[in-house]
C-alpha positions as a LaTeX table, in Angstrom:
\begin{tabular}{lrrr}
\hline
Residue & $x$ (\AA) & $y$ (\AA) & $z$ (\AA) \\
\hline
Unk1 & 0.05 & 0.05 & $-0.04$ \\
Unk2 & 1.37 & 3.43 & $-0.90$ \\
Unk3 & 1.51 & 6.38 & 1.43 \\
Unk4 & $-0.99$ & 9.26 & 1.00 \\
Unk5 & 0.00 & 12.74 & 0.18 \\
Unk6 & $-2.34$ & 13.84 & 3.04 \\
Unk7 & $-0.26$ & 11.91 & 5.63 \\
Unk8 & 2.98 & 13.44 & 4.19 \\
Unk9 & 1.46 & 16.96 & 4.51 \\
Unk10 & 0.43 & 16.15 & 8.15 \\
Unk11 & 3.92 & 15.07 & 9.06 \\
Unk12 & 5.50 & 18.14 & 7.28 \\
Unk13 & 3.10 & 20.45 & 9.26 \\
Unk14 & 4.04 & 18.71 & 12.52 \\
Unk15 & 7.71 & 19.55 & 11.63 \\
Unk16 & 7.08 & 23.07 & 10.48 \\
Unk17 & 8.96 & 24.49 & 13.49 \\
Unk18 & 12.28 & 23.35 & 12.06 \\
Unk19 & 13.73 & 24.30 & 8.66 \\
Unk20 & 15.26 & 22.20 & 6.00 \\
Unk21 & 12.90 & 19.25 & 6.12 \\
Unk22 & 12.45 & 18.08 & 2.56 \\
Unk23 & 11.14 & 14.89 & 0.93 \\
Unk24 & 11.48 & 12.84 & $-2.18$ \\
Unk25 & 8.72 & 10.59 & $-3.57$ \\
Unk26 & 9.96 & 7.07 & $-4.09$ \\
Unk27 & 7.77 & 4.20 & $-5.43$ \\
Unk28 & 4.58 & 5.45 & $-3.77$ \\
Unk29 & 6.43 & 6.36 & $-0.50$ \\
Unk30 & 8.38 & 9.28 & 0.72 \\
Unk31 & 11.99 & 9.66 & 1.90 \\
Unk32 & 12.43 & 12.44 & 4.50 \\
Unk33 & 15.50 & 14.57 & 4.62 \\
Unk34 & 16.55 & 16.81 & 7.36 \\
Unk35 & 19.30 & 19.37 & 6.59 \\
Unk36 & 20.30 & 17.20 & 3.65 \\
Unk37 & 20.55 & 13.85 & 5.43 \\
Unk38 & 18.13 & 10.96 & 5.14 \\
Unk39 & 16.38 & 10.69 & 8.49 \\
Unk40 & 13.65 & 8.21 & 7.55 \\
Unk41 & 10.63 & 8.01 & 5.50 \\
Unk42 & 6.90 & 7.54 & 5.29 \\
Unk43 & 5.97 & 3.97 & 4.41 \\
Unk44 & 2.30 & 2.76 & 4.36 \\
Unk45 & 1.32 & 5.99 & 6.15 \\
Unk46 & 3.84 & 5.34 & 9.02 \\
Unk47 & 6.74 & 7.58 & 10.00 \\
Unk48 & 9.82 & 5.44 & 10.37 \\
Unk49 & 13.28 & 6.79 & 11.21 \\
Unk50 & 16.76 & 5.30 & 11.12 \\
Unk51 & 17.61 & 3.16 & 14.17 \\
Unk52 & 20.56 & 5.11 & 15.41 \\
Unk53 & 21.49 & 5.05 & 19.12 \\
Unk54 & 20.26 & 8.64 & 19.84 \\
Unk55 & 16.80 & 7.75 & 18.34 \\
Unk56 & 16.52 & 4.61 & 20.45 \\
Unk57 & 17.36 & 6.57 & 23.57 \\
Unk58 & 15.02 & 9.49 & 22.78 \\
Unk59 & 12.02 & 7.42 & 22.13 \\
Unk60 & 9.94 & 6.27 & 25.09 \\
Unk61 & 8.76 & 3.09 & 23.28 \\
Unk62 & 11.09 & 1.45 & 20.65 \\
Unk63 & 9.20 & $-0.53$ & 17.89 \\
Unk64 & 11.15 & $-1.88$ & 14.96 \\
Unk65 & 9.28 & $-2.26$ & 11.71 \\
Unk66 & 10.14 & $-3.02$ & 8.16 \\
Unk67 & 9.36 & $-0.20$ & 5.69 \\
Unk68 & 8.87 & $-2.75$ & 2.93 \\
Unk69 & 9.85 & $-6.41$ & 2.24 \\
Unk70 & 13.51 & $-7.01$ & 2.14 \\
Unk71 & 14.56 & $-3.70$ & 3.78 \\
Unk72 & 16.43 & $-3.09$ & 7.00 \\
Unk73 & 14.33 & $-2.49$ & 10.15 \\
Unk74 & 13.58 & 1.05 & 11.16 \\
Unk75 & 12.04 & 2.61 & 14.19 \\
Unk76 & 8.23 & 3.42 & 14.24 \\
Unk77 & 7.43 & 6.92 & 15.41 \\
Unk78 & 4.21 & 6.61 & 17.34 \\
Unk79 & 3.96 & 10.09 & 18.74 \\
Unk80 & 3.35 & 11.88 & 15.39 \\
Unk81 & 0.69 & 14.02 & 17.11 \\
Unk82 & 3.16 & 15.67 & 19.36 \\
Unk83 & 5.03 & 18.45 & 17.37 \\
Unk84 & 7.55 & 19.07 & 20.18 \\
Unk85 & 8.49 & 15.39 & 20.38 \\
Unk86 & 9.03 & 15.18 & 16.63 \\
Unk87 & 11.15 & 18.28 & 16.51 \\
Unk88 & 13.24 & 17.07 & 19.36 \\
Unk89 & 13.64 & 13.65 & 17.88 \\
Unk90 & 14.88 & 15.08 & 14.51 \\
Unk91 & 17.29 & 17.42 & 16.30 \\
Unk92 & 18.48 & 14.59 & 18.59 \\
Unk93 & 19.48 & 12.18 & 15.84 \\
Unk94 & 20.67 & 14.59 & 13.18 \\
Unk95 & 24.36 & 14.49 & 14.21 \\
Unk96 & 24.43 & 10.64 & 14.25 \\
Unk97 & 23.15 & 10.30 & 10.67 \\
Unk98 & 25.66 & 9.49 & 8.02 \\
Unk99 & 26.45 & 12.20 & 5.42 \\
Unk100 & 25.57 & 11.50 & 1.82 \\
Unk101 & 28.40 & 9.81 & $-0.07$ \\
Unk102 & 29.47 & 11.56 & $-3.28$ \\
Unk103 & 28.74 & 9.57 & $-6.40$ \\
Unk104 & 31.86 & 7.89 & $-7.93$ \\
Unk105 & 32.68 & 8.77 & $-11.44$ \\
Unk106 & 33.29 & 5.84 & $-13.69$ \\
\hline
\end{tabular}
């Protein structure tokens, strides 16, 4: 099942207190970027983030879920109705996220 544009817009509104949150549509789902780094995505109308240590320690309840079959597990964000929680989560895990690797020229 693909994610809805309405759910994406809801999540973006919840994150409106911070700048540089962008997204990219990918096969019916949405990859979420924060300040140029992939922080997670919206899969089947669920917000999932990368399972970095800072995210695990920030979240009161840790639930691992698969974004799609064959993918690595990610953390399900249950508290999407709480703007302050989401902003805090994104800020808490930003530094731990890997930077984008430059593409190699062949």
